[in-house]
All heavy atoms as an XYZ file, in Angstrom:
948
protein
N     129.455    100.198    105.762
C     129.491    101.496    105.158
C     130.916    101.833    104.723
O     131.861    101.415    105.356
C     129.038    102.570    106.149
C     127.672    102.355    106.750
S     126.409    102.532    105.503
C     125.057    101.840    106.373
N     131.059    102.601    103.681
C     132.360    103.056    103.228
C     132.859    104.113    104.208
O     132.107    104.963    104.651
C     132.255    103.657    101.811
C     131.804    102.613    100.824
C     133.560    104.284    101.369
C     132.770    101.505    100.562
N     134.109    104.082    104.563
C     134.680    105.017    105.529
C     134.668    106.441    104.989
O     134.570    106.662    103.790
C     136.106    104.608    105.854
O     136.914    104.787    104.721
N     134.795    107.420    105.902
C     134.868    108.822    105.507
C     136.005    109.027    104.528
O     135.899    109.795    103.585
C     135.064    109.718    106.738
O     133.976    109.475    107.632
C     135.073    111.172    106.361
N     137.119    108.312    104.737
C     138.267    108.417    103.840
C     137.892    108.088    102.399
O     138.430    108.643    101.459
C     139.381    107.493    104.332
C     140.559    107.455    103.406
C     141.460    108.500    103.371
C     140.754    106.379    102.569
C     142.540    108.471    102.512
C     141.823    106.336    101.712
C     142.716    107.383    101.681
N     136.922    107.197    102.223
C     136.592    106.720    100.895
C     135.651    107.627    100.119
O     135.429    107.425     98.941
C     135.977    105.320    100.982
N     135.091    108.650    100.764
C     134.227    109.578    100.037
C     135.054    110.320     99.004
O     136.128    110.800     99.283
C     133.557    110.561    101.000
C     132.562    109.888    101.916
C     131.910    110.880    102.801
C     130.960    110.162    103.739
N     130.328    111.057    104.667
N     134.536    110.409     97.801
C     135.325    110.991     96.713
C     134.673    112.225     96.130
O     133.464    112.364     96.152
C     135.500    109.980     95.595
O     136.224    108.888     96.059
N     135.491    113.097     95.611
C     135.045    114.285     94.894
C     135.471    114.159     93.458
O     136.606    113.848     93.176
C     135.679    115.555     95.496
O     135.277    115.649     96.851
C     135.251    116.790     94.751
N     134.547    114.423     92.540
C     134.885    114.336     91.132
C     135.050    115.747     90.594
O     134.151    116.545     90.671
C     133.794    113.614     90.336
C     133.637    112.213     90.869
C     134.128    113.611     88.866
C     132.536    111.452     90.235
N     136.195    116.057     90.049
C     136.424    117.314     89.339
C     136.262    117.004     87.867
O     136.070    115.851     87.490
C     137.809    117.843     89.654
N     136.327    117.972     87.004
C     136.061    117.777     85.578
C     136.821    116.596     84.995
O     136.249    115.797     84.284
C     136.378    119.038     84.808
N     138.090    116.443     85.298
C     138.844    115.346     84.713
C     139.583    114.512     85.738
O     140.309    113.610     85.388
C     139.841    115.887     83.697
N     139.404    114.806     87.013
C     140.159    114.083     88.037
C     139.279    113.797     89.234
O     138.328    114.490     89.504
C     141.368    114.905     88.467
N     139.626    112.750     89.953
C     138.917    112.406     91.165
C     139.785    112.830     92.333
O     140.950    112.487     92.404
C     138.639    110.891     91.226
C     137.940    110.518     92.513
C     137.811    110.466     90.039
N     139.208    113.603     93.237
C     139.947    114.089     94.390
C     139.234    113.671     95.664
O     138.022    113.605     95.705
C     140.022    115.623     94.352
C     140.589    116.241     93.074
C     140.380    117.754     93.088
C     142.050    115.911     92.949
N     139.981    113.417     96.739
C     139.356    113.132     98.019
C     138.889    114.441     98.631
O     139.547    115.453     98.543
C     140.338    112.430     98.956
C     140.714    111.027     98.529
C     141.738    110.447     99.493
C     139.495    110.143     98.463
N     137.740    114.402     99.279
C     137.156    115.604     99.842
C     136.779    115.366    101.295
O     136.429    114.278    101.677
C     135.888    115.975     99.061
O     135.210    117.009     99.710
N     136.810    116.410    102.080
C     136.351    116.346    103.462
C     135.567    117.604    103.746
O     136.136    118.668    103.932
C     137.528    116.215    104.414
N     134.243    117.493    103.753
C     133.439    118.643    104.108
C     132.511    119.092    103.005
O     132.741    118.872    101.837
N     131.457    119.785    103.418
C     130.420    120.232    102.498
C     130.837    121.455    101.681
O     130.141    121.829    100.754
C     129.139    120.534    103.264
N     131.935    122.087    101.996
C     132.369    123.275    101.264
C     132.576    122.971     99.783
O     132.500    123.857     98.959
C     133.647    123.825    101.875
N     132.837    121.713     99.460
C     133.075    121.318     98.072
C     131.801    120.865     97.362
O     131.841    120.507     96.209
C     134.084    120.170     98.031
C     135.451    120.595     98.461
C     135.997    120.440     99.702
C     136.429    121.250     97.682
N     137.260    120.956     99.734
C     137.555    121.461     98.495
C     136.470    121.692     96.369
C     138.694    122.088     98.033
C     137.619    122.300     95.915
C     138.711    122.500     96.745
N     130.682    120.856     98.058
C     129.443    120.295     97.527
C     129.039    120.930     96.202
O     129.053    122.143     96.047
C     128.321    120.440     98.535
N     128.678    120.090     95.261
C     128.206    120.546     93.965
C     126.780    120.085     93.740
O     126.270    119.208     94.435
N     126.136    120.676     92.749
C     124.750    120.335     92.440
C     124.616    118.883     91.981
O     123.524    118.320     92.001
C     124.214    121.278     91.364
N     125.709    118.263     91.563
C     125.683    116.904     91.027
C     125.891    115.834     92.085
O     125.890    114.652     91.763
C     126.776    116.754     89.945
C     126.696    117.747     88.837
C     127.397    119.070     89.166
O     127.777    119.343     90.300
N     127.547    119.911     88.165
N     126.085    116.194     93.340
C     126.327    115.201     94.391
C     125.197    114.166     94.430
O     124.030    114.517     94.288
C     126.427    115.874     95.762
C     127.637    116.777     95.892
O     128.422    116.894     94.943
O     127.786    117.381     96.969
N     125.561    112.900     94.612
C     124.547    111.850     94.721
C     125.107    110.676     95.496
O     126.300    110.589     95.753
C     124.045    111.413     93.337
C     125.032    110.610     92.513
C     124.866    109.250     92.344
C     126.122    111.228     91.903
C     125.755    108.512     91.588
C     127.019    110.500     91.140
C     126.848    109.141     90.974
N     124.223    109.772     95.883
C     124.588    108.571     96.639
C     124.310    107.350     95.774
O     123.249    107.239     95.160
C     123.777    108.486     97.942
O     124.019    109.660     98.707
C     124.150    107.260     98.752
N     125.264    106.419     95.742
C     125.094    105.130     95.063
C     124.826    104.085     96.135
O     125.614    103.956     97.077
C     126.352    104.746     94.272
C     126.678    105.791     93.211
C     126.180    103.363     93.641
C     128.030    105.584     92.550
N     123.729    103.334     96.006
C     123.388    102.279     96.943
C     123.482    100.946     96.203
O     122.872    100.767     95.149
C     121.959    102.467     97.509
C     121.636    101.361     98.506
C     121.797    103.841     98.149
N     124.253    100.014     96.755
C     124.435     98.705     96.132
C     123.465     97.697     96.739
O     123.645     97.247     97.862
C     125.874     98.222     96.319
C     126.115     96.883     95.639
O     125.259     96.345     94.955
N     127.313     96.350     95.833
N     122.452     97.341     95.977
C     121.486     96.307     96.383
C     121.508     95.158     95.366
O     120.494     94.526     95.107
C     120.070     96.910     96.457
C     119.893     97.931     97.552
C     119.867     97.252     98.888
C     119.513     98.237     99.982
N     119.461     97.616    101.280
N     122.674     94.917     94.767
C     122.790     93.896     93.719
C     122.950     92.483     94.256
O     122.743     91.519     93.536
C     124.005     94.194     92.813
O     125.202     94.113     93.603
C     123.894     95.560     92.151
N     123.384     92.368     95.517
C     123.685     91.055     96.065
C     125.146     90.684     95.896
O     125.584     89.634     96.354
N     125.915     91.554     95.232
C     127.327     91.284     94.960
C     128.157     92.543     95.209
O     127.647     93.653     95.184
C     127.517     90.837     93.504
C     126.762     89.587     93.198
C     125.469     89.642     92.655
C     127.300     88.340     93.477
C     124.765     88.485     92.387
C     126.594     87.176     93.218
C     125.321     87.255     92.675
O     124.627     86.113     92.424
N     129.451     92.352     95.388
C     130.365     93.485     95.571
C     130.641     94.168     94.231
O     130.767     93.501     93.197
C     131.677     93.016     96.196
N     130.748     95.486     94.265
C     131.169     96.253     93.103
C     132.639     96.620     93.291
O     133.010     97.202     94.313
C     130.325     97.518     92.953
C     128.827     97.282     92.724
C     128.073     98.596     92.722
C     128.604     96.526     91.423
N     133.447     96.269     92.314
C     134.889     96.487     92.420
C     135.296     97.873     91.916
O     136.239     98.473     92.427
C     135.621     95.406     91.630
C     137.114     95.425     91.811
C     137.759     94.230     91.147
C     139.255     94.224     91.394
N     139.890     93.067     90.780
N     134.597     98.373     90.890
C     134.924     99.672     90.312
C     133.650    100.442     90.001
O     132.659     99.849     89.573
C     135.705     99.528     88.996
C     136.950     98.723     89.106
N     138.085     99.184     89.734
C     137.247     97.486     88.668
C     139.025     98.265     89.661
N     138.532     97.209     89.026
N     133.714    101.763     90.173
C     132.652    102.656     89.723
C     133.331    103.820     89.021
O     134.232    104.452     89.577
C     131.781    103.177     90.881
C     131.113    102.011     91.624
C     130.731    104.164     90.355
C     130.309    102.438     92.850
N     132.888    104.075     87.790
C     133.436    105.176     87.007
C     132.318    106.170     86.708
O     131.209    105.762     86.356
C     134.008    104.662     85.683
C     135.062    103.606     85.846
C     134.744    102.249     85.790
C     136.397    103.960     86.074
C     135.721    101.272     85.945
C     137.379    102.986     86.233
C     137.025    101.650     86.164
O     137.996    100.680     86.323
N     132.614    107.450     86.835
C     131.673    108.498     86.481
C     132.439    109.493     85.622
O     133.455    110.039     86.058
C     131.093    109.204     87.729
C     130.127    110.299     87.326
C     130.398    108.190     88.635
N     131.976    109.695     84.367
C     132.647    110.600     83.437
C     131.605    111.466     82.751
O     130.445    111.067     82.617
C     133.406    109.811     82.368
O     134.416    109.021     82.958
N     132.040    112.630     82.295
C     131.125    113.498     81.565
C     130.504    112.725     80.411
O     131.175    111.913     79.770
C     131.854    114.715     81.016
C     132.159    115.754     82.072
C     132.729    117.026     81.471
O     132.079    117.596     80.573
O     133.808    117.425     81.913
N     129.227    112.974     80.150
C     128.530    112.293     79.059
C     129.263    112.524     77.745
O     129.871    113.577     77.525
C     127.100    112.815     78.964
N     129.221    111.534     76.893
C     129.827    111.566     75.568
C     131.356    111.659     75.590
O     131.968    111.987     74.586
C     129.238    112.714     74.718
C     127.749    112.567     74.566
O     127.251    111.480     74.297
N     127.028    113.650     74.784
N     131.959    111.375     76.727
C     133.415    111.304     76.814
C     133.823    109.954     76.238
O     133.172    108.946     76.480
C     133.834    111.427     78.286
C     135.310    111.604     78.469
O     136.094    111.404     77.547
N     135.704    111.976     79.670
N     134.899    109.892     75.499
C     135.311    108.637     74.874
C     136.087    107.712     75.795
O     136.467    106.614     75.396
C     136.137    108.924     73.613
C     135.279    109.515     72.520
O     134.084    109.255     72.442
N     135.886    110.327     71.675
N     136.344    108.161     77.030
C     137.058    107.314     77.983
C     136.504    107.561     79.376
O     135.866    108.571     79.642
C     138.568    107.586     77.943
O     138.821    108.914     78.341
N     136.777    106.615     80.275
C     136.307    106.726     81.646
C     137.353    107.413     82.501
O     138.548    107.174     82.340
C     135.998    105.343     82.228
C     134.833    104.718     81.549
C     134.862    103.746     80.588
C     133.466    105.045     81.744
N     133.586    103.435     80.193
C     132.702    104.227     80.888
C     132.792    105.943     82.565
C     131.319    104.286     80.816
C     131.412    105.999     82.496
C     130.694    105.188     81.635
N     136.889    108.275     83.431
C     137.785    108.873     84.410
C     138.212    107.785     85.386
O     137.811    106.625     85.263
C     137.086    110.019     85.161
C     136.850    111.231     84.252
O     137.543    111.358     83.224
O     135.974    112.049     84.591
N     138.984    108.143     86.390
C     139.488    107.171     87.363
C     138.351    106.524     88.151
O     137.287    107.098     88.317
C     140.423    107.866     88.344
C     141.707    108.367     87.707
C     142.611    109.038     88.716
O     142.651    108.617     89.879
O     143.278    110.003     88.325
N     138.629    105.339     88.661
C     137.697    104.607     89.513
C     137.469    105.415     90.799
O     138.404    105.673     91.539
C     138.308    103.234     89.835
C     137.500    102.411     90.806
O     136.343    102.762     91.104
O     138.050    101.405     91.282
N     136.219    105.805     91.074
C     135.956    106.642     92.247
C     136.025    105.866     93.558
O     136.110    106.463     94.616
C     134.615    107.407     92.141
C     133.432    106.458     92.057
C     134.645    108.354     90.948
C     132.082    107.158     92.088
N     136.007    104.529     93.479
C     136.144    103.734     94.699
C     137.595    103.618     95.135
O     137.867    103.242     96.282
C     135.560    102.331     94.504
C     134.055    102.226     94.391
C     133.658    100.777     94.122
C     133.370    102.751     95.633
N     138.512    103.910     94.250
C     139.927    103.758     94.592
C     140.223    102.293     94.879
O     139.908    101.417     94.098
N     140.798    102.024     96.039
C     141.123    100.647     96.413
C     139.990     99.969     97.152
O     140.077     98.802     97.486
C     142.379    100.625     97.278
C     143.610    100.936     96.483
C     144.821    100.685     97.300
N     145.386    101.983     97.655
C     146.337    102.175     98.518
N     146.846    101.170     99.176
N     146.800    103.369     98.756
N     138.906    100.699     97.442
C     137.784    100.130     98.175
C     136.886     99.303     97.271
O     136.958     99.376     96.054
C     136.945    101.236     98.822
C     137.658    101.901     99.984
O     138.426    101.204    100.680
O     137.443    103.093    100.189
N     136.020     98.528     97.889
C     134.981     97.758     97.207
C     133.663     98.172     97.835
O     133.584     98.399     99.039
C     135.221     96.237     97.403
C     134.054     95.430     96.884
C     136.505     95.809     96.727
N     132.616     98.295     97.028
C     131.295     98.619     97.551
C     130.513     97.324     97.679
O     130.013     96.768     96.701
C     130.575     99.609     96.632
C     129.263    100.166     97.151
C     129.480    100.966     98.443
C     128.593    101.038     96.103
N     130.446     96.803     98.896
C     129.758     95.543     99.149
C     128.255     95.717     99.064
O     127.734     96.837     99.118
C     130.145     95.003    100.533
C     131.584     94.526    100.553
O     131.998     93.758     99.698
N     132.347     94.995    101.528
N     127.555     94.595     98.929
C     126.094     94.620     98.903
C     125.562     95.309    100.157
O     126.102     95.137    101.248
C     125.552     93.191     98.817
C     124.042     93.169     98.690
O     123.510     93.900     97.835
O     123.404     92.442     99.459
N     124.530     96.101    100.010
C     123.849     96.855    101.074
C     124.654     98.045    101.587
O     124.228     98.701    102.525
C     123.460     95.947    102.249
O     122.548     94.966    101.799
N     125.791     98.350    100.986
C     126.548     99.540    101.353
C     126.212    100.666    100.377
O     125.645    100.439     99.313
C     128.059     99.273    101.312
C     128.529     98.337    102.389
C     130.029     98.145    102.391
O     130.676     98.341    101.350
O     130.544     97.783    103.460
N     126.571    101.878    100.784
C     126.366    103.026     99.914
C     127.648    103.827     99.813
O     128.549    103.702    100.625
C     125.208    103.906    100.395
C     125.483    104.591    101.713
C     126.058    105.859    101.747
C     125.163    103.981    102.922
C     126.323    106.492    102.963
C     125.413    104.612    104.129
C     125.989    105.865    104.134
O     126.243    106.487    105.329
N     127.702    104.671     98.787
C     128.882    105.489     98.526
C     128.406    106.883     98.148
O     127.567    107.027     97.252
C     129.687    104.867     97.389
C     130.997    105.556     97.109
C     132.084    105.354     97.938
C     131.139    106.406     96.033
C     133.298    105.976     97.687
C     132.335    107.031     95.774
C     133.420    106.817     96.605
N     128.900    107.892     98.822
C     128.519    109.278     98.543
C     129.514    109.884     97.571
O     130.708    109.913     97.841
C     128.457    110.076     99.830
C     127.350    109.594    100.756
C     127.296    110.346    102.067
O     127.929    111.424    102.173
O     126.626    109.854    102.984
N     129.006    110.360     96.442
C     129.842    110.971     95.423
C     129.639    112.475     95.506
O     128.515    112.960     95.450
C     129.458    110.471     94.014
C     130.347    111.089     92.947
C     129.512    108.950     93.953
N     130.745    113.196     95.654
C     130.675    114.654     95.780
C     131.482    115.311     94.676
O     132.619    114.911     94.411
C     131.237    115.097     97.132
O     130.478    114.558     98.183
N     130.896    116.289     94.055
C     131.539    117.036     92.981
C     132.057    118.364     93.514
O     131.536    118.899     94.498
C     130.534    117.326     91.858
C     130.183    116.129     91.034
C     129.358    115.140     91.551
C     130.667    115.995     89.754
C     129.027    114.030     90.783
C     130.345    114.890     88.990
C     129.514    113.906     89.508
N     133.044    118.916     92.836
C     133.545    120.240     93.181
C     132.432    121.267     92.977
O     131.635    121.163     92.032
C     134.750    120.589     92.305
N     132.348    122.224     93.861
C     131.301    123.251     93.795
C     131.310    123.968     92.452
O     130.270    124.361     91.935
C     131.487    124.236     94.943
C     130.355    125.198     95.105
C     130.553    126.055     96.341
C     129.337    126.938     96.569
N     129.488    127.723     97.793
N     132.473    124.140     91.860
C     132.598    124.871     90.597
C     132.148    124.052     89.372
O     132.008    124.602     88.286
C     134.042    125.332     90.404
N     131.924    122.751     89.538
C     131.532    121.897     88.409
C     130.167    122.337     87.887
O     129.217    122.472     88.637
C     131.491    120.428     88.830
C     131.094    119.478     87.722
C     132.039    119.535     86.544
O     133.241    119.303     86.719
O     131.551    119.830     85.427
N     130.056    122.534     86.582
C     128.812    123.008     85.962
C     128.100    121.936     85.146
O     126.904    122.037     84.897
C     129.087    124.230     85.070
C     129.701    125.389     85.798
C     128.770    125.972     86.816
C     129.397    127.171     87.498
N     128.906    127.385     88.837
N     128.809    120.899     84.725
C     128.225    119.861     83.879
C     127.184    119.060     84.644
O     127.428    118.638     85.773
C     129.324    118.913     83.366
O     130.294    119.681     82.659
C     128.760    117.837     82.475
N     126.017    118.856     84.036
C     124.952    118.069     84.676
C     124.866    116.645     84.129
O     124.486    115.731     84.842
C     123.607    118.760     84.493
S     123.405    120.229     85.525
N     125.202    116.431     82.857
C     125.054    115.124     82.209
C     126.326    114.295     82.362
O     127.404    114.700     81.930
C     124.732    115.291     80.721
C     123.415    115.967     80.460
C     122.278    115.019     80.650
C     120.985    115.696     80.230
N     120.036    114.795     79.671
N     126.159    113.103     82.974
C     127.293    112.207     83.249
C     126.923    110.779     82.886
O     125.753    110.404     82.900
C     127.663    112.288     84.731
C     128.169    113.635     85.126
C     127.425    114.752     85.408
C     129.530    114.033     85.251
N     128.250    115.807     85.708
C     129.541    115.396     85.618
C     130.742    113.377     85.096
C     130.722    116.100     85.819
C     131.914    114.079     85.305
C     131.893    115.428     85.663
N     127.933    109.973     82.579
C     127.769    108.542     82.352
C     128.357    107.819     83.557
O     129.280    108.323     84.204
C     128.521    108.097     81.093
C     127.981    108.738     79.825
O     126.819    109.200     79.809
O     128.739    108.786     78.831
N     127.819    106.638     83.870
C     128.323    105.865     84.997
C     128.484    104.401     84.582
O     127.636    103.849     83.881
C     127.358    105.948     86.184
C     127.873    105.208     87.416
S     126.840    105.455     88.880
C     125.458    104.373     88.503
N     129.579    103.811     85.025
C     129.859    102.395     84.757
C     130.219    101.733     86.073
O     131.010    102.260     86.850
C     131.029    102.266     83.784
C     131.454    100.834     83.501
C     132.619    100.819     82.531
C     133.095     99.415     82.238
N     134.209     99.414     81.268
N     129.615    100.557     86.334
C     129.982     99.768     87.510
C     130.537     98.432     87.024
O     130.106     97.896     86.006
C     128.795     99.531     88.474
C     128.278    100.865     89.018
C     127.670     98.752     87.827
N     131.529     97.923     87.762
C     132.164     96.653     87.411
C     132.135     95.752     88.638
O     132.560     96.150     89.725
C     133.627     96.853     86.942
C     134.254     95.525     86.565
C     133.689     97.840     85.786
N     131.608     94.539     88.461
C     131.556     93.546     89.522
C     132.915     92.877     89.697
O     133.791     92.993     88.837
C     130.515     92.471     89.186
C     129.089     92.951     89.226
C     128.444     93.373     88.067
C     128.389     92.976     90.420
C     127.128     93.801     88.100
C     127.063     93.400     90.460
C     126.439     93.809     89.302
O     125.139     94.236     89.340
N     133.061     92.119     90.776
C     134.289     91.357     91.041
C     134.655     90.421     89.889
O     135.821     90.182     89.622
C     134.140     90.513     92.319
C     134.493     91.303     93.569
O     135.155     92.349     93.462
O     134.114     90.853     94.657
N     133.643     89.876     89.210
C     133.917     88.902     88.143
C     134.177     89.568     86.794
O     134.339     88.892     85.785
C     132.767     87.896     88.024
C     131.462     88.527     87.557
O     131.416     89.749     87.330
O     130.465     87.784     87.428
N     134.205     90.908     86.757
C     134.500     91.628     85.514
C     133.273     92.055     84.723
O     133.386     92.848     83.797
N     132.103     91.507     85.049
C     130.870     91.937     84.373
C     130.618     93.404     84.710
O     130.964     93.878     85.788
C     129.673     91.090     84.817
C     129.730     89.661     84.336
C     129.560     89.539     82.832
O     128.728     90.253     82.243
O     130.288     88.725     82.242
N     129.982     94.131     83.776
C     129.762     95.554     84.007
C     128.390     96.002     83.508
O     127.724     95.281     82.759
C     130.859     96.366     83.316
O     130.797     96.200     81.915
N     128.000     97.186     83.935
C     126.766     97.819     83.481
C     127.050     99.309     83.317
O     127.836     99.887     84.076
C     125.645     97.605     84.487
N     126.417     99.917     82.296
C     126.645    101.323     81.983
C     125.320    102.047     81.866
O     124.360    101.530     81.290
C     127.437    101.458     80.658
C     128.821    100.834     80.794
C     127.533    102.922     80.227
C     129.605    100.783     79.498
N     125.293    103.270     82.403
C     124.153    104.170     82.248
C     124.688    105.454     81.645
O     125.716    105.972     82.089
C     123.484    104.459     83.593
C     122.871    103.231     84.161
C     121.598    102.779     83.968
C     123.512    102.265     84.999
N     121.431    101.576     84.635
C     122.586    101.244     85.274
C     124.798    102.157     85.546
C     122.886    100.149     86.063
C     125.109    101.066     86.323
C     124.149    100.076     86.580
N     123.979    105.978     80.638
C     124.432    107.174     79.933
C     123.497    108.343     80.166
O     122.294    108.155     80.398
C     124.549    106.887     78.445
C     125.593    105.835     78.126
C     125.674    105.483     76.653
O     124.651    105.609     75.942
O     126.762    105.091     76.208
N     124.056    109.545     80.076
C     123.314    110.796     80.158
C     122.496    110.941     81.434
O     121.349    111.399     81.407
C     122.399    110.969     78.943
C     123.184    111.190     77.666
O     124.232    111.869     77.729
O     122.760    110.700     76.609
N     123.070    110.562     82.564
C     122.404    110.780     83.848
C     122.473    112.262     84.179
O     123.555    112.847     84.192
C     123.091    109.978     84.952
C     123.079    108.462     84.818
C     123.985    107.843     85.880
C     121.665    107.930     84.938
N     121.341    112.878     84.429
C     121.317    114.303     84.801
C     121.516    114.388     86.310
O     120.556    114.376     87.072
C     120.011    114.965     84.379
C     120.050    116.459     84.614
O     120.882    116.974     85.373
N     119.148    117.168     83.966
N     122.777    114.473     86.728
C     123.090    114.454     88.154
C     122.665    115.724     88.874
O     122.648    115.747     90.102
C     124.578    114.179     88.358
C     125.042    112.811     87.874
C     126.519    112.597     88.196
C     124.199    111.680     88.478
N     122.289    116.756     88.140
C     121.744    117.965     88.787
C     120.326    117.704     89.298
O     119.804    118.470     90.096
C     121.755    119.144     87.818
S     123.429    119.696     87.399
N     119.706    116.607     88.834
C     118.348    116.259     89.247
C     118.273    114.932     89.988
O     117.186    114.482     90.334
C     117.433    116.211     88.017
C     117.317    117.531     87.311
C     116.444    117.433     86.072
O     116.055    116.349     85.626
N     116.131    118.576     85.509
N     119.400    114.291     90.220
C     119.439    112.974     90.868
C     120.146    113.089     92.214
O     121.212    113.678     92.309
C     120.177    111.952     89.976
C     119.406    111.727     88.677
C     120.398    110.641     90.719
C     120.152    110.896     87.647
N     119.539    112.509     93.256
C     120.187    112.522     94.564
C     120.618    111.121     95.004
O     121.494    110.976     95.851
C     119.254    113.123     95.625
O     118.078    112.345     95.741
N     120.000    110.099     94.399
C     120.316    108.731     94.811
C     120.108    107.770     93.648
O     119.114    107.869     92.918
C     119.417    108.339     95.983
C     119.712    106.981     96.584
C     119.030    106.878     97.938
C     118.171    105.691     98.088
N     117.521    105.607     99.392
N     121.062    106.826     93.503
C     120.962    105.763     92.498
C     121.104    104.442     93.238
O     122.131    104.173     93.854
C     122.068    105.898     91.428
C     121.996    104.736     90.449
C     121.976    107.230     90.696
N     120.037    103.632     93.204
C     120.072    102.324     93.847
C     120.212    101.268     92.761
O     119.381    101.164     91.862
C     118.790    102.073     94.671
O     118.660    103.121     95.641
C     118.838    100.725     95.371
N     121.283    100.485     92.852
C     121.571     99.453     91.858
C     121.040     98.105     92.319
O     121.216     97.721     93.466
C     123.084     99.370     91.630
C     123.761    100.665     91.205
C     125.266    100.469     91.103
C     123.194    101.166     89.891
N     120.403     97.379     91.387
C     119.866     96.050     91.658
C     120.212     95.136     90.485
O     120.236     95.567     89.352
C     118.356     96.095     91.842
C     117.924     96.954     93.005
C     116.402     96.912     93.189
N     115.954     97.874     94.166
C     116.019     97.729     95.477
N     116.542     96.634     95.980
N     115.591     98.671     96.289
N     120.467     93.867     90.793
C     120.748     92.876     89.764
C     119.612     91.870     89.734
O     119.192     91.339     90.762
C     122.074     92.172     90.044
C     122.479     91.238     88.952
C     122.951     91.580     87.721
C     122.452     89.814     88.993
N     123.218     90.445     86.983
C     122.921     89.352     87.744
C     122.071     88.884     89.950
C     123.027     88.013     87.431
C     122.173     87.541     89.640
C     122.650     87.118     88.393
N     119.099     91.588     88.548
C     118.011     90.642     88.363
C     118.595     89.297     87.945
O     119.158     89.174     86.854
C     117.041     91.173     87.294
C     115.843     90.286     87.119
O     115.942     89.057     87.065
N     114.678     90.898     87.007
N     118.452     88.294     88.810
C     118.999     86.961     88.531
C     118.379     86.331     87.280
O     119.045     85.618     86.542
C     118.752     86.019     89.716
C     119.546     86.358     90.930
C     119.222     85.396     92.050
C     119.884     85.830     93.333
N     119.549     84.960     94.459
N     117.089     86.582     87.050
C     116.394     85.971     85.916
C     116.850     86.515     84.573
O     116.964     85.778     83.603
C     114.882     86.157     86.052
C     114.342     85.410     87.260
O     114.841     84.349     87.619
N     113.339     85.977     87.900
N     117.116     87.825     84.514
C     117.493     88.438     83.234
C     118.994     88.688     83.125
O     119.497     88.929     82.031
C     116.771     89.784     83.051
O     117.191     90.691     84.076
C     115.262     89.615     83.078
N     119.701     88.680     84.263
C     121.122     88.978     84.260
C     121.423     90.446     84.030
O     122.531     90.804     83.630
N     120.455     91.308     84.295
C     120.587     92.742     84.032
C     120.688     93.528     85.335
O     119.942     93.285     86.283
C     119.376     93.259     83.210
C     119.416     94.763     83.051
C     119.357     92.573     81.850
N     121.615     94.483     85.369
C     121.710     95.402     86.496
C     120.883     96.636     86.159
O     121.059     97.234     85.093
C     123.174     95.836     86.740
O     123.973     94.669     86.955
C     123.293     96.740     87.949
N     119.967     96.990     87.041
C     119.136     98.171     86.822
C     119.469     99.236     87.850
O     120.049     98.959     88.906
C     117.651     97.807     86.909
O     117.351     97.337     88.202
N     119.075    100.461     87.538
C     119.321    101.595     88.432
C     117.998    102.281     88.717
O     117.312    102.727     87.801
C     120.293    102.577     87.796
N     117.627    102.319     90.003
C     116.455    103.061     90.435
C     116.934    104.457     90.797
O     117.740    104.627     91.712
C     115.793    102.385     91.627
C     114.566    103.105     92.111
O     113.988    103.903     91.387
N     114.175    102.843     93.344
N     116.455    105.455     90.076
C     116.949    106.822     90.227
C     115.935    107.670     90.985
O     114.751    107.679     90.673
C     117.243    107.422     88.843
C     118.373    106.623     88.198
C     117.584    108.889     88.937
C     118.668    106.973     86.782
N     116.442    108.370     91.996
C     115.596    109.269     92.790
C     116.113    110.690     92.667
O     117.282    110.921     92.534
C     115.625    108.860     94.262
C     115.043    107.485     94.484
C     115.137    107.064     95.931
O     114.962    107.910     96.838
O     115.388    105.872     96.178
């Protein structure tokens, strides 16, 4: 599991470390890695943004079967976000227009036959 230190809070344009539910936003969600491989970077940015915000994992890696809790600032109002994950080997996958106000968990899986990373959204 990722340590408490590694839990991140996303503000509109910056990623901040958070400790406690006082910062909880409607967009909070959990990322579960069931790909079979480590994820080196995870980026979450407002939808239709032309660039990615900072890596929310920081210096950590999200190993297979681990999860990461993403917490937004309570004042954040945006619901639509894009997410990008990058594997150790540099391969990546992107999901656009995720309505994080309606999502509580994203489980990532990699299909060996197709080479595609999919996201099961709850």
